[in-house]
Biopython code that builds the backbone (N, CA, C, O; Angstrom):
import numpy as np
from Bio.PDB.StructureBuilder import StructureBuilder

atoms = [
    (1, "UNK", "N", (0.827, -1.197, 0.000)),
    (1, "UNK", "CA", (0.000, 0.000, 0.000)),
    (1, "UNK", "C", (0.870, 1.259, 0.000)),
    (1, "UNK", "O", (0.545, 2.234, -0.678)),
    (2, "UNK", "N", (1.954, 1.245, 0.742)),
    (2, "UNK", "CA", (2.815, 2.414, 0.820)),
    (2, "UNK", "C", (3.491, 2.686, -0.515)),
    (2, "UNK", "O", (3.624, 3.845, -0.907)),
    (3, "UNK", "N", (3.919, 1.656, -1.218)),
    (3, "UNK", "CA", (4.577, 1.826, -2.511)),
    (3, "UNK", "C", (3.627, 2.417, -3.551)),
    (3, "UNK", "O", (4.038, 3.172, -4.432)),
    (4, "UNK", "N", (2.374, 2.066, -3.431)),
    (4, "UNK", "CA", (1.389, 2.603, -4.367)),
    (4, "UNK", "C", (1.260, 4.121, -4.196)),
    (4, "UNK", "O", (1.172, 4.848, -5.185)),
    (5, "UNK", "N", (1.248, 4.594, -2.968)),
    (5, "UNK", "CA", (1.162, 6.029, -2.704)),
    (5, "UNK", "C", (2.410, 6.758, -3.187)),
    (5, "UNK", "O", (2.319, 7.842, -3.763)),
    (6, "UNK", "N", (3.579, 6.157, -2.951)),
    (6, "UNK", "CA", (4.836, 6.762, -3.382)),
    (6, "UNK", "C", (4.888, 6.830, -4.903)),
    (6, "UNK", "O", (5.320, 7.837, -5.464)),
    (7, "UNK", "N", (4.452, 5.770, -5.572)),
    (7, "UNK", "CA", (4.444, 5.739, -7.038)),
    (7, "UNK", "C", (3.504, 6.800, -7.598)),
    (7, "UNK", "O", (3.844, 7.486, -8.561)),
    (8, "UNK", "N", (2.336, 6.938, -7.005)),
    (8, "UNK", "CA", (1.379, 7.947, -7.470)),
    (8, "UNK", "C", (1.917, 9.362, -7.251)),
    (8, "UNK", "O", (1.731, 10.235, -8.099)),
    (9, "UNK", "N", (2.581, 9.588, -6.117)),
    (9, "UNK", "CA", (3.161, 10.893, -5.836)),
    (9, "UNK", "C", (4.263, 11.224, -6.835)),
    (9, "UNK", "O", (4.323, 12.343, -7.344)),
    (10, "UNK", "N", (5.129, 10.264, -7.117)),
    (10, "UNK", "CA", (6.209, 10.477, -8.094)),
    (10, "UNK", "C", (5.646, 10.737, -9.489)),
    (10, "UNK", "O", (6.149, 11.597, -10.212)),
    (11, "UNK", "N", (4.613, 10.002, -9.864)),
    (11, "UNK", "CA", (3.992, 10.214, -11.176)),
    (11, "UNK", "C", (3.388, 11.610, -11.265)),
    (11, "UNK", "O", (3.511, 12.270, -12.297)),
    (12, "UNK", "N", (2.741, 12.064, -10.203)),
    (12, "UNK", "CA", (2.155, 13.409, -10.192)),
    (12, "UNK", "C", (3.237, 14.481, -10.291)),
    (12, "UNK", "O", (3.057, 15.479, -10.988)),
    (13, "UNK", "N", (4.356, 14.283, -9.602)),
    (13, "UNK", "CA", (5.450, 15.251, -9.664)),
    (13, "UNK", "C", (6.066, 15.311, -11.053)),
    (13, "UNK", "O", (6.358, 16.397, -11.555)),
    (14, "UNK", "N", (6.266, 14.158, -11.678)),
    (14, "UNK", "CA", (6.834, 14.122, -13.029)),
    (14, "UNK", "C", (5.883, 14.783, -14.018)),
    (14, "UNK", "O", (6.323, 15.539, -14.885)),
    (15, "UNK", "N", (4.609, 14.514, -13.903)),
    (15, "UNK", "CA", (3.623, 15.118, -14.796)),
    (15, "UNK", "C", (3.580, 16.630, -14.612)),
    (15, "UNK", "O", (3.537, 17.372, -15.594)),
    (16, "UNK", "N", (3.591, 17.089, -13.379)),
    (16, "UNK", "CA", (3.581, 18.527, -13.104)),
    (16, "UNK", "C", (4.825, 19.207, -13.644)),
    (16, "UNK", "O", (4.739, 20.283, -14.236)),
    (17, "UNK", "N", (5.979, 18.588, -13.446)),
    (17, "UNK", "CA", (7.232, 19.169, -13.960)),
    (17, "UNK", "C", (7.211, 19.219, -15.482)),
    (17, "UNK", "O", (7.652, 20.204, -16.074)),
    (18, "UNK", "N", (6.711, 18.181, -16.115)),
    (18, "UNK", "CA", (6.632, 18.161, -17.578)),
    (18, "UNK", "C", (5.722, 19.244, -18.118)),
    (18, "UNK", "O", (6.050, 19.902, -19.106)),
    (19, "UNK", "N", (4.591, 19.431, -17.483)),
    (19, "UNK", "CA", (3.666, 20.473, -17.931)),
    (19, "UNK", "C", (4.233, 21.866, -17.679)),
    (19, "UNK", "O", (4.000, 22.783, -18.466)),
    (20, "UNK", "N", (4.966, 22.026, -16.600)),
    (20, "UNK", "CA", (5.561, 23.322, -16.287)),
    (20, "UNK", "C", (6.597, 23.722, -17.314)),
    (20, "UNK", "O", (6.630, 24.874, -17.744)),
    (21, "UNK", "N", (7.441, 22.793, -17.713)),
    (21, "UNK", "CA", (8.489, 23.113, -18.669)),
    (21, "UNK", "C", (7.963, 23.225, -20.096)),
    (21, "UNK", "O", (8.601, 23.863, -20.933)),
    (22, "UNK", "N", (6.826, 22.627, -20.388)),
    (22, "UNK", "CA", (6.257, 22.700, -21.730)),
    (22, "UNK", "C", (5.440, 23.968, -21.948)),
    (22, "UNK", "O", (5.172, 24.338, -23.091)),
    (23, "UNK", "N", (5.046, 24.631, -20.881)),
    (23, "UNK", "CA", (4.184, 25.800, -20.963)),
    (23, "UNK", "C", (5.002, 27.057, -21.203)),
    (23, "UNK", "O", (6.058, 27.235, -20.596)),
    (24, "UNK", "N", (4.526, 27.930, -22.081)),
    (24, "UNK", "CA", (5.176, 29.208, -22.346)),
    (24, "UNK", "C", (4.186, 30.337, -22.110)),
    (24, "UNK", "O", (3.042, 30.249, -22.555)),
    (25, "UNK", "N", (4.600, 31.400, -21.416)),
    (25, "UNK", "CA", (3.696, 32.534, -21.232)),
    (25, "UNK", "C", (3.495, 33.263, -22.556)),
    (25, "UNK", "O", (4.347, 33.181, -23.441)),
    (26, "UNK", "N", (2.392, 33.967, -22.701)),
    (26, "UNK", "CA", (2.147, 34.695, -23.943)),
    (26, "UNK", "C", (3.159, 35.813, -24.157)),
    (26, "UNK", "O", (3.672, 36.390, -23.198)),
    (27, "UNK", "N", (3.436, 36.108, -25.397)),
    (27, "UNK", "CA", (4.393, 37.171, -25.726)),
    (27, "UNK", "C", (3.773, 38.538, -25.480)),
    (27, "UNK", "O", (2.553, 38.694, -25.510)),
    (28, "UNK", "N", (4.625, 39.523, -25.237)),
    (28, "UNK", "CA", (4.161, 40.884, -24.981)),
    (28, "UNK", "C", (3.621, 41.500, -26.270)),
    (28, "UNK", "O", (4.232, 41.388, -27.333)),
    (29, "UNK", "N", (2.482, 42.140, -26.157)),
    (29, "UNK", "CA", (1.903, 42.836, -27.298)),
    (29, "UNK", "C", (2.675, 44.135, -27.539)),
    (29, "UNK", "O", (3.058, 44.800, -26.577)),
    (30, "UNK", "N", (2.909, 44.509, -28.783)),
    (30, "UNK", "CA", (3.668, 45.736, -29.052)),
    (30, "UNK", "C", (2.859, 46.998, -28.750)),
    (30, "UNK", "O", (1.630, 46.980, -28.686)),
    (31, "UNK", "N", (3.594, 48.081, -28.570)),
    (31, "UNK", "CA", (3.003, 49.413, -28.398)),
    (31, "UNK", "C", (2.068, 49.515, -27.195)),
    (31, "UNK", "O", (0.971, 50.064, -27.306)),
    (32, "UNK", "N", (2.493, 48.996, -26.061)),
    (32, "UNK", "CA", (1.697, 49.128, -24.844)),
    (32, "UNK", "C", (2.306, 50.218, -23.973)),
    (32, "UNK", "O", (3.528, 50.321, -23.858)),
    (33, "UNK", "N", (1.464, 51.019, -23.369)),
    (33, "UNK", "CA", (1.893, 52.123, -22.518)),
    (33, "UNK", "C", (2.260, 51.571, -21.132)),
    (33, "UNK", "O", (1.393, 51.038, -20.439)),
    (34, "UNK", "N", (3.539, 51.689, -20.713)),
    (34, "UNK", "CA", (3.924, 51.133, -19.414)),
    (34, "UNK", "C", (3.257, 51.831, -18.234)),
    (34, "UNK", "O", (3.012, 51.196, -17.208)),
    (35, "UNK", "N", (2.959, 53.120, -18.357)),
    (35, "UNK", "CA", (2.275, 53.821, -17.267)),
    (35, "UNK", "C", (0.835, 53.343, -17.115)),
    (35, "UNK", "O", (0.339, 53.210, -15.997)),
    (36, "UNK", "N", (0.167, 53.086, -18.230)),
    (36, "UNK", "CA", (-1.200, 52.569, -18.161)),
    (36, "UNK", "C", (-1.209, 51.181, -17.532)),
    (36, "UNK", "O", (-2.086, 50.867, -16.727)),
    (37, "UNK", "N", (-0.238, 50.353, -17.895)),
    (37, "UNK", "CA", (-0.145, 49.013, -17.313)),
    (37, "UNK", "C", (0.088, 49.085, -15.811)),
    (37, "UNK", "O", (-0.496, 48.316, -15.047)),
    (38, "UNK", "N", (0.944, 50.011, -15.390)),
    (38, "UNK", "CA", (1.224, 50.169, -13.971)),
    (38, "UNK", "C", (-0.044, 50.566, -13.207)),
    (38, "UNK", "O", (-0.337, 50.000, -12.154)),
    (39, "UNK", "N", (-0.787, 51.527, -13.732)),
    (39, "UNK", "CA", (-1.985, 51.978, -13.047)),
    (39, "UNK", "C", (-3.078, 50.916, -13.029)),
    (39, "UNK", "O", (-3.849, 50.832, -12.073)),
    (40, "UNK", "N", (-3.147, 50.110, -14.079)),
    (40, "UNK", "CA", (-4.108, 49.004, -14.062)),
    (40, "UNK", "C", (-3.763, 48.012, -12.960)),
    (40, "UNK", "O", (-4.655, 47.503, -12.282)),
    (41, "UNK", "N", (-2.470, 47.732, -12.775)),
    (41, "UNK", "CA", (-2.056, 46.810, -11.719)),
    (41, "UNK", "C", (-2.231, 47.420, -10.335)),
    (41, "UNK", "O", (-2.428, 46.691, -9.362)),
    (42, "UNK", "N", (-2.162, 48.724, -10.231)),
    (42, "UNK", "CA", (-2.456, 49.362, -8.947)),
    (42, "UNK", "C", (-3.942, 49.216, -8.643)),
    (42, "UNK", "O", (-4.331, 49.045, -7.488)),
    (43, "UNK", "N", (-4.762, 49.283, -9.671)),
    (43, "UNK", "CA", (-6.199, 49.084, -9.491)),
    (43, "UNK", "C", (-6.531, 47.678, -9.036)),
    (43, "UNK", "O", (-7.359, 47.498, -8.144)),
    (44, "UNK", "N", (-5.900, 46.682, -9.632)),
    (44, "UNK", "CA", (-6.067, 45.281, -9.227)),
    (44, "UNK", "C", (-4.880, 44.491, -9.765)),
    (44, "UNK", "O", (-4.536, 44.633, -10.938)),
    (45, "UNK", "N", (-4.250, 43.666, -8.942)),
    (45, "UNK", "CA", (-3.098, 42.892, -9.401)),
    (45, "UNK", "C", (-3.422, 42.036, -10.623)),
    (45, "UNK", "O", (-4.504, 41.457, -10.724)),
    (46, "UNK", "N", (-2.473, 41.966, -11.541)),
    (46, "UNK", "CA", (-2.506, 41.168, -12.773)),
    (46, "UNK", "C", (-3.179, 41.878, -13.948)),
    (46, "UNK", "O", (-3.023, 41.432, -15.084)),
    (47, "UNK", "N", (-3.913, 42.954, -13.723)),
    (47, "UNK", "CA", (-4.553, 43.637, -14.847)),
    (47, "UNK", "C", (-3.532, 44.297, -15.770)),
    (47, "UNK", "O", (-3.715, 44.304, -16.987)),
    (48, "UNK", "N", (-2.462, 44.850, -15.206)),
    (48, "UNK", "CA", (-1.425, 45.479, -16.021)),
    (48, "UNK", "C", (-0.682, 44.472, -16.878)),
    (48, "UNK", "O", (-0.384, 44.754, -18.039)),
    (49, "UNK", "N", (-0.377, 43.305, -16.330)),
    (49, "UNK", "CA", (0.280, 42.263, -17.110)),
    (49, "UNK", "C", (-0.643, 41.741, -18.207)),
    (49, "UNK", "O", (-0.201, 41.429, -19.313)),
    (50, "UNK", "N", (-1.927, 41.651, -17.884)),
    (50, "UNK", "CA", (-2.911, 41.212, -18.869)),
    (50, "UNK", "C", (-2.990, 42.224, -20.009)),
    (50, "UNK", "O", (-3.078, 41.848, -21.178)),
    (51, "UNK", "N", (-2.957, 43.495, -19.664)),
    (51, "UNK", "CA", (-2.928, 44.564, -20.662)),
    (51, "UNK", "C", (-1.685, 44.444, -21.544)),
    (51, "UNK", "O", (-1.776, 44.568, -22.765)),
    (52, "UNK", "N", (-0.516, 44.202, -20.924)),
    (52, "UNK", "CA", (0.726, 44.042, -21.689)),
    (52, "UNK", "C", (0.686, 42.830, -22.611)),
    (52, "UNK", "O", (1.327, 42.824, -23.661)),
    (53, "UNK", "N", (-0.062, 41.809, -22.222)),
    (53, "UNK", "CA", (-0.167, 40.597, -23.032)),
    (53, "UNK", "C", (-1.177, 40.756, -24.160)),
    (53, "UNK", "O", (-1.358, 39.836, -24.957)),
    (54, "UNK", "N", (-1.837, 41.902, -24.242)),
    (54, "UNK", "CA", (-2.787, 42.144, -25.327)),
    (54, "UNK", "C", (-4.203, 41.758, -24.986)),
    (54, "UNK", "O", (-4.982, 41.421, -25.879)),
    (55, "UNK", "N", (-4.563, 41.798, -23.701)),
    (55, "UNK", "CA", (-5.877, 41.404, -23.201)),
    (55, "UNK", "C", (-6.215, 40.013, -23.692)),
    (55, "UNK", "O", (-5.594, 39.056, -23.229)),
    (56, "UNK", "N", (-7.161, 39.841, -24.600)),
    (56, "UNK", "CA", (-7.542, 38.503, -25.053)),
    (56, "UNK", "C", (-8.328, 37.772, -23.984)),
    (56, "UNK", "O", (-8.936, 38.396, -23.115)),
    (57, "UNK", "N", (-8.316, 36.464, -24.048)),
    (57, "UNK", "CA", (-9.056, 35.652, -23.085)),
    (57, "UNK", "C", (-8.249, 35.345, -21.839)),
    (57, "UNK", "O", (-7.221, 35.966, -21.571)),
    (58, "UNK", "N", (-8.738, 34.372, -21.086)),
    (58, "UNK", "CA", (-8.080, 33.991, -19.837)),
    (58, "UNK", "C", (-6.678, 33.442, -20.055)),
    (58, "UNK", "O", (-5.866, 33.443, -19.129)),
    (59, "UNK", "N", (-6.379, 32.971, -21.267)),
    (59, "UNK", "CA", (-5.051, 32.420, -21.509)),
    (59, "UNK", "C", (-3.968, 33.494, -21.411)),
    (59, "UNK", "O", (-2.803, 33.162, -21.192)),
    (60, "UNK", "N", (-4.316, 34.758, -21.566)),
    (60, "UNK", "CA", (-3.350, 35.855, -21.452)),
    (60, "UNK", "C", (-3.281, 36.446, -20.049)),
    (60, "UNK", "O", (-2.461, 37.329, -19.797)),
    (61, "UNK", "N", (-4.117, 35.981, -19.141)),
    (61, "UNK", "CA", (-4.165, 36.527, -17.787)),
    (61, "UNK", "C", (-3.512, 35.571, -16.800)),
    (61, "UNK", "O", (-3.695, 34.357, -16.881)),
    (62, "UNK", "N", (-2.753, 36.128, -15.873)),
    (62, "UNK", "CA", (-2.199, 35.337, -14.782)),
    (62, "UNK", "C", (-3.307, 35.141, -13.762)),
    (62, "UNK", "O", (-3.494, 35.969, -12.870)),
    (63, "UNK", "N", (-4.040, 34.044, -13.895)),
    (63, "UNK", "CA", (-5.216, 33.813, -13.053)),
    (63, "UNK", "C", (-4.849, 33.692, -11.579)),
    (63, "UNK", "O", (-5.599, 34.146, -10.714)),
    (64, "UNK", "N", (-3.699, 33.082, -11.286)),
    (64, "UNK", "CA", (-3.298, 32.922, -9.889)),
    (64, "UNK", "C", (-3.120, 34.290, -9.226)),
    (64, "UNK", "O", (-3.643, 34.536, -8.140)),
    (65, "UNK", "N", (-2.376, 35.173, -9.893)),
    (65, "UNK", "CA", (-2.148, 36.508, -9.333)),
    (65, "UNK", "C", (-3.462, 37.298, -9.280)),
    (65, "UNK", "O", (-3.700, 38.048, -8.334)),
    (66, "UNK", "N", (-4.304, 37.126, -10.290)),
    (66, "UNK", "CA", (-5.575, 37.842, -10.338)),
    (66, "UNK", "C", (-6.456, 37.476, -9.149)),
    (66, "UNK", "O", (-6.991, 38.362, -8.482)),
    (67, "UNK", "N", (-6.612, 36.181, -8.874)),
    (67, "UNK", "CA", (-7.489, 35.761, -7.787)),
    (67, "UNK", "C", (-6.856, 35.973, -6.417)),
    (67, "UNK", "O", (-7.569, 36.220, -5.444)),
    (68, "UNK", "N", (-5.513, 35.880, -6.322)),
    (68, "UNK", "CA", (-4.858, 36.200, -5.056)),
    (68, "UNK", "C", (-4.998, 37.682, -4.731)),
    (68, "UNK", "O", (-4.844, 38.085, -3.578)),
    (69, "UNK", "N", (-5.288, 38.491, -5.745)),
    (69, "UNK", "CA", (-5.477, 39.919, -5.541)),
    (69, "UNK", "C", (-6.693, 40.264, -4.709)),
    (69, "UNK", "O", (-6.817, 41.401, -4.253)),
    (70, "UNK", "N", (-7.593, 39.321, -4.498)),
    (70, "UNK", "CA", (-8.786, 39.569, -3.692)),
    (70, "UNK", "C", (-8.540, 39.369, -2.197)),
    (70, "UNK", "O", (-9.434, 39.634, -1.392)),
    (71, "UNK", "N", (-7.349, 38.906, -1.807)),
    (71, "UNK", "CA", (-7.039, 38.691, -0.398)),
    (71, "UNK", "C", (-6.631, 40.029, 0.225)),
    (71, "UNK", "O", (-5.627, 40.611, -0.184)),
    (72, "UNK", "N", (-7.386, 40.524, 1.202)),
    (72, "UNK", "CA", (-7.049, 41.812, 1.828)),
    (72, "UNK", "C", (-5.685, 41.756, 2.519)),
    (72, "UNK", "O", (-5.365, 40.789, 3.210)),
    (73, "UNK", "N", (-4.898, 42.796, 2.324)),
    (73, "UNK", "CA", (-3.597, 42.891, 2.959)),
    (73, "UNK", "C", (-2.482, 42.216, 2.179)),
    (73, "UNK", "O", (-1.319, 42.591, 2.330)),
    (74, "UNK", "N", (-2.796, 41.253, 1.367)),
    (74, "UNK", "CA", (-1.792, 40.601, 0.530)),
    (74, "UNK", "C", (-1.981, 41.008, -0.931)),
    (74, "UNK", "O", (-1.032, 41.401, -1.610)),
    (75, "UNK", "N", (-3.202, 40.907, -1.388)),
    (75, "UNK", "CA", (-3.501, 41.233, -2.778)),
    (75, "UNK", "C", (-3.750, 42.703, -2.991)),
    (75, "UNK", "O", (-2.959, 43.397, -3.630)),
    (76, "UNK", "N", (-4.864, 43.178, -2.445)),
    (76, "UNK", "CA", (-5.192, 44.591, -2.608)),
    (76, "UNK", "C", (-5.780, 45.120, -1.315)),
    (76, "UNK", "O", (-6.742, 44.513, -0.844)),
    (77, "UNK", "N", (-5.318, 46.153, -0.713)),
    (77, "UNK", "CA", (-4.003, 46.749, -0.949)),
    (77, "UNK", "C", (-2.938, 45.908, -0.269)),
    (77, "UNK", "O", (-3.163, 45.358, 0.810)),
    (78, "UNK", "N", (-1.806, 45.813, -0.887)),
    (78, "UNK", "CA", (-0.754, 45.029, -0.268)),
    (78, "UNK", "C", (0.406, 44.701, -1.182)),
    (78, "UNK", "O", (0.617, 45.335, -2.216)),
    (79, "UNK", "N", (1.142, 43.699, -0.773)),
    (79, "UNK", "CA", (2.382, 43.296, -1.415)),
    (79, "UNK", "C", (2.186, 42.942, -2.890)),
    (79, "UNK", "O", (2.932, 43.416, -3.748)),
    (80, "UNK", "N", (1.195, 42.120, -3.183)),
    (80, "UNK", "CA", (0.988, 41.659, -4.555)),
    (80, "UNK", "C", (0.656, 42.808, -5.492)),
    (80, "UNK", "O", (1.061, 42.799, -6.655)),
    (81, "UNK", "N", (-0.067, 43.780, -5.004)),
    (81, "UNK", "CA", (-0.410, 44.956, -5.804)),
    (81, "UNK", "C", (0.861, 45.705, -6.209)),
    (81, "UNK", "O", (0.990, 46.125, -7.359)),
    (82, "UNK", "N", (1.782, 45.873, -5.290)),
    (82, "UNK", "CA", (3.034, 46.585, -5.571)),
    (82, "UNK", "C", (3.892, 45.785, -6.546)),
    (82, "UNK", "O", (4.422, 46.349, -7.504)),
    (83, "UNK", "N", (4.037, 44.478, -6.317)),
    (83, "UNK", "CA", (4.851, 43.637, -7.205)),
    (83, "UNK", "C", (4.254, 43.606, -8.614)),
    (83, "UNK", "O", (4.992, 43.639, -9.599)),
    (84, "UNK", "N", (2.951, 43.542, -8.712)),
    (84, "UNK", "CA", (2.292, 43.523, -10.009)),
    (84, "UNK", "C", (2.498, 44.844, -10.742)),
    (84, "UNK", "O", (2.727, 44.849, -11.951)),
    (85, "UNK", "N", (2.419, 45.956, -10.032)),
    (85, "UNK", "CA", (2.627, 47.271, -10.652)),
    (85, "UNK", "C", (4.059, 47.404, -11.167)),
    (85, "UNK", "O", (4.278, 47.939, -12.254)),
    (86, "UNK", "N", (5.029, 46.925, -10.401)),
    (86, "UNK", "CA", (6.428, 46.994, -10.842)),
    (86, "UNK", "C", (6.641, 46.128, -12.084)),
    (86, "UNK", "O", (7.282, 46.564, -13.040)),
    (87, "UNK", "N", (6.110, 44.916, -12.074)),
    (87, "UNK", "CA", (6.243, 44.025, -13.236)),
    (87, "UNK", "C", (5.589, 44.621, -14.464)),
    (87, "UNK", "O", (6.163, 44.578, -15.553)),
    (88, "UNK", "N", (4.399, 45.174, -14.309)),
    (88, "UNK", "CA", (3.685, 45.767, -15.443)),
    (88, "UNK", "C", (4.425, 46.994, -15.983)),
    (88, "UNK", "O", (4.484, 47.206, -17.194)),
    (89, "UNK", "N", (4.986, 47.794, -15.083)),
    (89, "UNK", "CA", (5.732, 49.004, -15.512)),
    (89, "UNK", "C", (6.959, 48.629, -16.316)),
    (89, "UNK", "O", (7.341, 49.348, -17.239)),
    (90, "UNK", "N", (7.581, 47.513, -15.977)),
    (90, "UNK", "CA", (8.760, 47.024, -16.713)),
    (90, "UNK", "C", (8.386, 46.322, -18.002)),
    (90, "UNK", "O", (9.269, 45.904, -18.751)),
    (91, "UNK", "N", (7.105, 46.184, -18.279)),
    (91, "UNK", "CA", (6.669, 45.583, -19.548)),
    (91, "UNK", "C", (6.441, 44.084, -19.483)),
    (91, "UNK", "O", (6.264, 43.442, -20.518)),
    (92, "UNK", "N", (6.442, 43.519, -18.293)),
    (92, "UNK", "CA", (6.240, 42.078, -18.160)),
    (92, "UNK", "C", (4.807, 41.665, -18.411)),
    (92, "UNK", "O", (3.872, 42.425, -18.161)),
    (93, "UNK", "N", (4.650, 40.466, -18.901)),
    (93, "UNK", "CA", (3.300, 39.944, -19.094)),
    (93, "UNK", "C", (2.886, 39.107, -17.910)),
    (93, "UNK", "O", (1.730, 39.166, -17.492)),
    (94, "UNK", "N", (3.797, 38.328, -17.355)),
    (94, "UNK", "CA", (3.633, 37.546, -16.142)),
    (94, "UNK", "C", (4.579, 36.448, -16.210)),
    (94, "UNK", "O", (4.642, 35.629, -15.292)),
]
sb = StructureBuilder()
sb.init_structure("model")
sb.init_model(0)
sb.init_chain("A")
sb.init_seg("    ")
for serial, (resi, resn, name, xyz) in enumerate(atoms, 1):
    if name == "N":
        sb.init_residue(resn, " ", resi, " ")
    sb.init_atom(name, np.array(xyz, "f"), 0.0, 1.0, " ", f" {name:<3s}", serial, name[0])
structure = sb.get_structure()
């Protein structure tokens, strides 16, 4: 029974690592205003990066950062809001 759990855990880790290395974030859309991206991220974390990625659907949005932005004191206002604004100002997508 113990070996079965260890095997399943190892398989899950290998699958997760494979998916992580195969995934690529979306490319930055050209001609984006870095100040607008910064202010969008100040409004809510991840919006500025989404703007830099060219909006689009959920595939262009950092969903983890977006939903963590709803946590008071961490997301908005807080640490994540500041980090997101800095990333967006530098032109990052996520």
